C-alpha positions in Angstrom: 23.3 -14.1 -15.8 19.8 -12.9 -14.7 18.1 -15.0 -17.3 20.1 -18.1 -16.4 19.3 -17.5 -12.7 15.6 -17.2 -13.4 15.6 -20.6 -15.1 17.0 -22.1 -12.0 14.7 -20.1 -9.8 11.5 -21.4 -11.1 12.4 -25.0 -10.1 12.4 -23.9 -6.5 9.0 -22.0 -6.7 6.5 -23.1 -4.0 2.8 -22.6 -4.8 0.2 -22.5 -2.1 -3.1 -22.9 -4.0 -6.2 -21.2 -2.6 -4.2 -19.8 0.4 -3.0 -16.4 1.3 -1.1 -17.2 4.5 2.7 -17.4 4.0 5.4 -16.7 6.5 9.1 -16.1 5.8 11.7 -16.5 8.5 15.3 -15.3 9.0 18.2 -17.5 9.9 17.3 -17.2 13.6 13.9 -18.7 12.9 12.1 -15.4 13.5 9.1 -14.5 11.3 10.1 -11.3 9.3 7.6 -11.3 6.5 4.1 -12.6 6.4 0.9 -12.2 4.4 -2.1 -10.6 6.0 -5.7 -9.8 5.2 -6.1 -6.6 3.1 -7.0 -3.5 4.9 -10.6 -2.3 4.5 -10.2 1.4 3.9 -12.9 3.6 2.3 -12.8 7.3 1.7 -15.7 9.4 0.4 -15.4 10.6 -3.2 -15.8 14.1 -2.1 -12.9 13.9 0.4 -10.7 12.4 -2.3 -11.7 15.1 -4.8 -10.9 17.9 -2.3 -7.5 16.3 -1.4 -6.6 16.0 -5.1 -7.5 19.6 -5.8 -5.5 20.7 -2.7 -2.4 18.8 -3.7 -2.6 20.1 -7.2 -2.6 23.6 -5.8 0.3 22.9 -3.4 2.3 21.4 -6.2 2.3 24.8 -7.8 3.3 26.6 -4.6 6.1 24.3 -3.3 9.6 23.8 -4.6 10.9 20.2 -5.2 12.1 18.8 -1.9 9.6 20.8 0.2 6.9 19.3 2.5 3.7 21.0 3.5 1.2 20.0 6.2 -2.3 21.2 5.3 -5.8 21.6 6.7 -8.9 21.8 4.5 -11.7 24.0 5.9 -14.9 22.5 4.4 -18.0 21.5 6.3 -18.9 18.9 3.7 -15.8 16.8 4.5 -16.8 13.5 6.1 -15.8 12.0 9.5 -12.5 10.5 8.3 -11.2 14.0 7.6 -12.3 15.1 11.0 -10.5 12.2 12.8 -7.3 12.9 10.9 -7.6 16.6 10.0 -4.0 17.2 8.8 -2.7 15.9 5.6 0.9 15.9 4.2 2.2 16.7 0.7 5.8 16.3 -0.3 6.8 17.6 -3.7 9.3 15.1 -4.9 12.4 15.7 -7.0 11.6 13.9 -10.2 14.6 12.3 -11.9 14.4 11.4 -15.7 17.3 9.0 -15.6 18.9 6.5 -13.1 22.2 8.4 -12.7 20.4 11.5 -11.2 18.4 9.2 -8.9 21.5 7.4 -7.8 23.1 10.8 -6.8 20.1 11.7 -4.6 20.1 8.2 -3.1 23.8 8.7 -2.1 23.3 12.3 -0.9 20.3 11.5 1.4 21.2 8.0 2.5 18.0 6.6 0.9 17.5 2.8 0.5 19.6 1.6 -2.4 17.6 0.6 -5.5 19.9 -0.4 -8.3 19.1 -0.5 -12.0 17.5 -3.9 -12.8 19.6 -6.1 -15.1 16.5 -7.3 -16.8 13.1 -5.8 -17.6 10.7 -7.2 -20.3 11.1 -6.0 -23.8 9.9 -2.5 -24.5 10.2 -1.1 -21.0 12.5 1.8 -20.2 13.4 4.0 -17.2 10.7 6.7 -17.0 11.3 8.4 -13.7 12.7 8.0 -10.1 12.2 9.8 -6.8 12.8 9.7 -3.1 9.8 9.7 -0.7 10.1 11.1 2.8 8.4 10.0 6.1 5.7 12.5 6.9 6.3 14.6 10.0 5.1 15.5 12.5 3.4 12.2 13.3 -0.2 12.0 14.3 -0.9 12.1 18.0 2.4 13.9 19.0 2.6 17.3 20.7 4.1 18.7 17.5 1.1 17.5 15.5 -1.4 18.9 17.9 0.4 22.3 18.0 0.4 22.5 14.2 -3.2 21.5 14.0 -4.2 24.2 16.5 -2.2 26.8 14.5 -3.9 25.9 11.2 -7.4 25.6 12.7 -7.0 29.1 14.2 -6.1 30.4 10.8 -9.2 28.7 9.3 -11.4 30.1 12.1 -10.2 33.7 11.4 -10.9 33.3 7.7 -14.2 34.3 6.1 -13.9 31.5 3.5 -16.4 28.7 3.8 -13.9 26.4 1.9 -10.2 27.1 2.2 -6.7 25.6 2.2 -4.4 26.4 5.2 -0.9 25.0 5.2 2.6 25.4 6.5 5.9 24.3 5.1 7.4 21.8 7.6 11.0 20.4 7.6 11.5 16.7 7.4 14.3 14.4 8.6 13.8 10.8 7.6 13.6 9.0 4.2 10.7 6.5 3.6 11.6 5.0 0.3 13.2 5.1 -3.1 10.9 4.7 -6.1 11.6 3.9 -9.8 9.1 3.5 -12.6 9.7 1.8 -15.9 7.2 2.4 -18.7 6.1 0.8 -21.9 3.4 2.8 -23.6 0.7 3.3 -20.9 1.9 0.4 -18.8 4.3 0.7 -15.8 6.4 -1.5 -13.6 7.0 0.1 -10.2 10.1 -0.6 -8.0 10.1 0.5 -4.4 12.7 0.1 -1.6 11.2 0.9 1.8 13.4 1.8 4.7 12.4 -0.1 7.8 13.6 -1.0 11.3 15.1 -4.4 11.9 13.3 -6.5 14.4 9.8 -5.7 13.3 7.6 -8.0 11.2 6.6 -6.8 7.8 3.1 -7.6 6.4 1.9 -8.1 2.8 -1.8 -7.4 2.5 -3.2 -10.0 0.0 -6.0 -12.4 -0.9 -3.8 -14.9 -2.7 0.0 -15.5 -2.6 2.8 -17.6 -3.9 6.2 -18.1 -2.4 9.2 -17.7 -4.8 12.8 -18.5 -4.0 15.2 -16.4 -6.1 18.9 -17.2 -5.7 18.2 -18.5 -2.2 16.1 -15.5 -1.2 12.5 -16.2 -0.2 9.9 -13.8 -1.6 6.1 -13.4 -1.6 4.2 -12.9 -4.9 0.8 -11.5 -4.0 -2.4 -10.4 -5.6 -5.8 -9.0 -4.7 -9.1 -8.3 -6.5 -9.2 -4.6 -5.7 -6.0 -3.4 -7.4 -5.8 -6.2 -10.0 -2.0 -6.0 -10.1 0.5 -8.3 -8.5 3.4 -7.5 -6.2 6.7 -9.3 -5.4 8.0 -8.5 -1.9 11.1 -9.5 0.0 13.5 -8.2 2.7 17.2 -7.5 2.5 19.5 -9.8 4.4 20.0 -7.1 7.1 16.2 -6.7 7.2 16.5 -2.9 7.0 15.0 -2.6 3.5 11.8 -4.0 2.0 11.7 -4.4 -1.7 8.4 -4.4 -3.8 8.0 -4.9 -7.5 4.5 -4.1 -8.8 3.2 -4.9 -12.3 0.5 -3.2 -14.3 -2.8 -5.1 -15.0 -2.8 -3.6 -18.5 0.4 -5.6 -19.2 0.8 -8.2 -16.4 4.1 -9.8 -15.7 4.5 -13.6 -15.7 6.0 -15.4 -12.7 9.1 -15.9 -14.9 9.3 -12.1 -15.5 9.0 -11.4 -11.8 11.7 -13.9 -11.0 14.1 -12.6 -13.7 13.6 -9.0 -12.5 14.2 -9.8 -8.9 17.4 -11.8 -9.7 18.9 -8.8 -11.3 18.1 -6.6 -8.3 19.5 -8.7 -5.5 22.3 -6.9 -3.7 23.6 -9.5 -1.3 
């Protein structure tokens, strides 16, 4: 059925050449999904290296399902680390098959992401996981209290470079993630939990609108990542779905449409 649906889908594809601005509205005429200019975010190589090293170390210390908030003491860290001094690391529970992932989805009330009815030949389920919302949130009293606690520990330490962290409980789910793999190429599926009533943005330099079984979607691309993403909202607007291809094995528009047709819940 997914293949037949995709054949019908492509006849309703709208292409906006040389444009990136697309809006999708709900039945009430409210804009719920729109393209936007990509964020300009830069991080020093040194900062990124220190964070990678830190999270590799935390991965050894934490159990699956635990979150740590950490502070890196290092005078060589640049201004971005000083503005947002605390970082978060959550050690996910990695599931090697869909059935195990589905159990965690049900147990934790995570956004539902069902097995796709179609993926291109050669791809198979590689792993799945649940991601949490990082807490405490920047700027809150809880954040400031934890920051002061970790900075005091760092100040008492004789180390010039050190890791200071605390295990912190969490309460909210951010997303459900699945990865399908073929050799070194991956297709990534994400279902993000969101609040109805807010407008979702798709950062992109170029976009195409697809209509799949009556559902409007945005197929986007940008020069930085070289991959493409297909994004849409559930009918109740409480979940945002994103399919991302791999530039080493790019998906065609037809492939994106077929995959999406097999994922639609409503």
